N, C-alpha and C positions, 0 to 999 in steps of 0.2 A: 284657475281659472279655466272655463272650459274652452277646449281647442278645436280648430276648425273640423279635424277628423271626426270630432264626435256631433256635428250637424245633424239633427234628424233627417232633414231635407236631401241628405246624401243617398245616391243608387248607385248600384255597382252594373257594369255591364256584364258581369257574371251572375248568373242566375242564382237568387238565394231565396229559398222559402221564408215567408214570413213567420214560420215556427223554428226557423233556424237558429241555432245560439251564435252563428258566425257572420253577421252582416257587416256591411262595409264599416260601422261605426266601431266593432270590435278590433277585429286585426289581430289575435293572440297568437304567442310565438310558441313555438316546439320545436324538438327533434325528430327528424323521420328519415326513412330509408324506404327505397323501393326494389324489389326483386333482390338482386344480390349485391346492388350498390352500395357504396358508402355513402355515411350520413349527411344530411343536410340540415340546415335552419331552414323551417318553413313558417309560414303564415296561413292561417286558416280562412277560407271563405267561402260561404255557403258549405256544399258538399265536396268542395276541392281543398287542395294543399298546394300553394304557392311556392314554388321552389326558389328560395332565395339564391341558392348559390349559383343557380343556373341564370337566374334574372341579373346577377351582379356580372356574371361572365359576359352577358350580352350588352352590358353597359349602361342599364338601366338605371344604376345607382352610385353612377361614377361622381355626380355632383356631392355626393356624402363624403367622400374621400375616406372610405372605409376599406381596409385592406380585405380583399374578397377571401382570403383564407379563413377569416374572421366566420365568414359563414358555410365552413367545411369543417366547424369544429365538433368535437363530439358532444359537447354542451353548450348552452347560452351562455357560460360567465365569461368568454372573451369578448363578447358583445356587451353584456351588463357592464364590464368594466370600463366601456367607452363612456359612461355616464349620461345622465339625464337628458341633456341637450340632444347628444345624439339618438336616444331612444324616440326622443319627441319628432326629431328631423326624419328619421327612419319610418315612423307610423305615419307622418304626413307624406312623404314620398310614395309609400305603398298605398295610400288612401288615394292618391292623386292618380296614381297608374292604374288603378281598379275603377275610379269614377266613370261614369257611364259618357260624360262630357269629354273625357279625355282618349284622344285615338293613338297616342303612343304604341301602347301594347296592343290594345284592342284592334288594330287596323293590321296587325301582321299575326297570319293565322299560323304561320311555321314558329313563330315563336310562342304562340300561346299553348302549342302542342309541346313545347320544351319545358314551359314555367309551371303550366295549370295541370294537377294530377289530381283524379278522382280519388277522395279519400278512402275508398274501399280498395285501393291499390298501394298503399301504404302500409308500413310499421310504423308505430309511434314508439318514442323510447323516453326514459327519462330525462327532462328537458333541462337541468341543472346537476352539478356534480355540489352534493351538498356535502360542506367541510363540518358544519356543527348543526346540531338540532335541538330547539328548545320547545319544550310543549307546555303550555300555559293551562289554566284550570280556571276561565274567565267567565262563565256563565253561571250567573247567581242562582238560576232555576236549577240547571244541574247540581251545582254544588249542595244547594239545598236538599234537593231529593235524595243524595247519595249520604248526606249528614243525618237526614231523617231515617233512612234505612238502617244505617249501621252505628248511630248514636243516640243522642238525645233529641227527638223533634222540635222539643222547647228551645235548644241550642243547637241548630244544625250547622250552622258556619262555625267553623274555629275562628278564636278571637282575632286573627291576624288576616282574615279573609277579605274584609272592607278595606285594608289599609294597604295590601300590596298585591300586585299582580301575581298569584302564586305560579311558581312554575317548577319544571326538574329539567336537567340536561340528559337529552335522550340518546339514543343510538343511531348515528347517521348512515352507518354500513348497509342496514338491511332497510332503507326506505326504496320504495321499488315504484314502477310504473303501472298504470292501469294495465291489467290484461294480462298480469303474471301471478299464476296461481300459489297459493301458499299452503304449507302443510300444518295441521293441527300441532301446535306445539306441546313440549313435554315439560315436566316441572314437578316440584313439591306442594303437595295441598296437604291439608290437615283438617280431616272433619271436628266439627265442635263438639263430638263426644269421644273422640280419638285420642289416646295417650301419646301418641307417636304419629309424625308424618309420613305419608306414603307418597310415591313416584310414579309418574305415568302421564299419558295426555290430559290436557285440560277437559273438563267436562263442562265449563261456564265460558265458551268462547263467544266474544262479543264485538260488535264494531263500535267505532266512536266516531260520530258526525262532526266533523271538524272541516275548517278551510285553514289554509296557511299561507303566510308572506314569504317573499322571497327577497332576501337583502341585496341591495343593490349598490351599496356606497360603503366604505369601510370608515373606521375611526382608528385613531392611534391609541396604542395601549396607554391608560390612564385618562382618557380624554371621553367624558361621559357625551351620548347625544340626547339633546334637549326633547320635548313632546313638540317644539316648535320646530325643530330641525329634524323629525323623524321621518317625516313624509318623503325629503330628499333623500333617504336612504333605502325606501321601498320601492321594487321593480315591479312586481306584481303579485298576483295571487292562484292559488290551485285549491280545487276539493281535495281533501284529505282525509283518509279511513286511518285512525290510528288505532289499529286493532288491540284489544286486551283480553288477557285470560283471567277472568275476575278470581277464580279459585286461588290460581296461583298468586295472584296480587295480595289477596286477603292475608295469607301466610307469610309474605314475604315482606311487606312493605313498610312495617315498623323495625327499625327505627329510620332507615335511610330512604323509603320511598320503593317506587316500582321499579323492578330489574327485570328477570326472565318473564314477567308477565307482559311487558310492552316491547322489549327489544326484538322480539321474532321478526315482526313486519309493520311496515306503516306504509299505505299505497296511497300515490299521489295521482292526480290526473295530469295528464300529458301536455294540455295548453294553458301557458301561462297567460292569464289578462292583465294586461299592464293597467297601472293604475290610472293613467289617463282616461282609459275607456271606461273606469267606472266612476269619473268624476260627477256625472249627473245623478248619481244615485246615492249621494252622501245624506245622512239624517243624523238627527241629534240622537245620543245613546241614553239610557238611563240616569235618572239623578243620582249621584253618587252621596250616599248619608251613611256615616260623618264627612265632612270634606278630608278630601285627601291631602297630602303634604304638597307644599311648594311644587315639587320637582315633577309630580304626577300630574298638575294642573294643567290645562290647555284652554286654548281658545278654538270657536269654530265646532262645526259638525265633523265628527271623526269616526262616526258608525256607517254601516253602508247596508241598504235594502237590497238583499240578495236572498230571494227564495230557494229553499233547500228540500230536496227529497230524497228517500232511501227506501230501497227494493230489496226484498230479498227472492231469488229465484231458485226453487229447489231443483235437482235434476229432473229432466224430462216435466217441467211445467212451467206455466207463465209466473212473470214475477208479480209478487204483492206490495203495494206501496205500504211501509208499515209508519213512515213519520214523514210529518211536512212541518219545518221549522224554518227561522230566518235568522241571517247572520246579523241584522239590527239588535238582536236581544242582548248581545255581549255587553257584560258589566264592564269590562275594562277593553278600552280599545287598543288598536294597533300601536298607536303613538305612545300611549304608556306602557306599554309591554316593553317597546324597544329602549324606553327613557328608562324603566327599570332595569332591565336586562344590564345596561352600560352604566348605570350611576355609582357603580364601585369602580370603575374604570376599565371593565372588560373591553376587550376589542374584539369586534365583529368583522366577518370578512363576505366577500362576495359570494352568494349563493348559499350561504347560510339558511335555513329554513325554520320558520316559527310558526308553530301550531296553535291554534286558538284554544285548544280544549273542548270537550264535548258541547255542542250548541243545543241547549234546548229551550223551548218555550215554557209556557204557564199551564198550557192544556196539555192533557195526556198523550193526543196525536202530535204534539210538536216535541217530544222527548226524544233525544239525539242517541240514545243506546239501548239495547235489550235489556239490560239491568234495569231501566227505568219503565221501558215500554210493558214489560211482562211483570214489572214490580217485584225483583228478585226470584221470579219463577212462579210466582202465586197467579198471574192473569197469562196463559198462553195466547199467542196470536196464531189465527188460523189462517192456512196456505190454501191456494185453489185445487191442490190434489187430495185435501182432506186432512192433511197432517196439521201437527201444532208445530208452534216454536217458543221455547222458553230463551233459547240461544242460539247460537247459529250451530249448525248440524254439518256433518260431512258431506259434500256434495253441492252444498249451497253457493250461489253465486250473491254476492251484496253488492249492489250497484247504488251508488250516490250521485245526483244530478243538482245543478244550481244554476239560477239565471237571474238576472235584474231586468226589470222591464218598467219602462215609462214613455209617454207620448208616443207609443206605437212602436218604439226601438227596444229591441230585446238583445241583451249582451249576456252570453252563456258561458259555460265552462265546458261545455261537453259532458262526460261522466268520467268516474273511476269505479272501475268494475274488477272485483276480485273473487275467484273459486276458492273454495275451501277444500283441501284433499286431505284423506286419512293422515293420522301421524305414521310415521316410518316404524 
């Protein structure tokens, strides 16, 4: 059900550009610091960050009965653990304070200076402490493209693909926030005509355009979460670049799947958009044929209409948009992914992160990886400086952006931006 904080008629006394990702209807949460100060929970509004720790210390959140120390935490996990009713009450209260018709904070200039900080004066941090990380493979277009390239085009999808949300357990320790550089990873690769593998930096470094949801409610070991219950367990979403070393992966992934090719880094956007803010953007998903097993069946619209873009920016050059896709293309939705993750009794924990898998559409411009965009390196993409890209080169910065838009309201995620440095 749409809550009051999503009302399209709402307007903030904080100046917000129509092109901003962060109107009063959004209010995403993150962790930030300014100068040499300790971290604080923040809420994005226009070009500003609302310091929630300071706001609470001034008494504006006292009615919520939340311990103020929650807003001084290194991550959002403590806040998330308070549960969905608290998330909603908090978002409603922040909306109320920022509403142009409300004078509580608006009329106190001294308090405004304390709590409202220009975003260019803060550093953003990883919003949650990720305990476990699952990466799915849920775009039928992406899976079909990869199967066509590397297997039989007539049987691009493996027999299990339309029956289960395929996924693997990834490495949580190397999930990083936007703005942190990564070094080109090393590993074993083997050329098709070589007798033995060789060791060195990956030559086929790739991005993967994904979104990820953050777990907000735990289950007990042995107790599955149904598709009907799943949404009560999801706190919010971020943009996600699940980097991949294609040549390392090709050599190592049989028989147990990706390892070094994926565990070197995955980059997440710093602002978590709560699911309530995305409520107006629900859409139906693709028809699932053949019908799925009962535990994966669901009612209602479970996909979300979120526009996605990827840019590559070489050193000393302007960025080039190489991809336009949409989260609504996903064959397997988040409720099904969580239901499948837990159907064997697996217990999940607050802060766990679930990647969607690469998000590709049906046309070439919507492919969510360089593997597809350049079609395994056979169709290079031109940059503004005259160079070409088959895969990601040293010095390149990959930037991903995403937003949903309806009835003049834009709910965005900001961006996840990562620069690639040479291998050590």
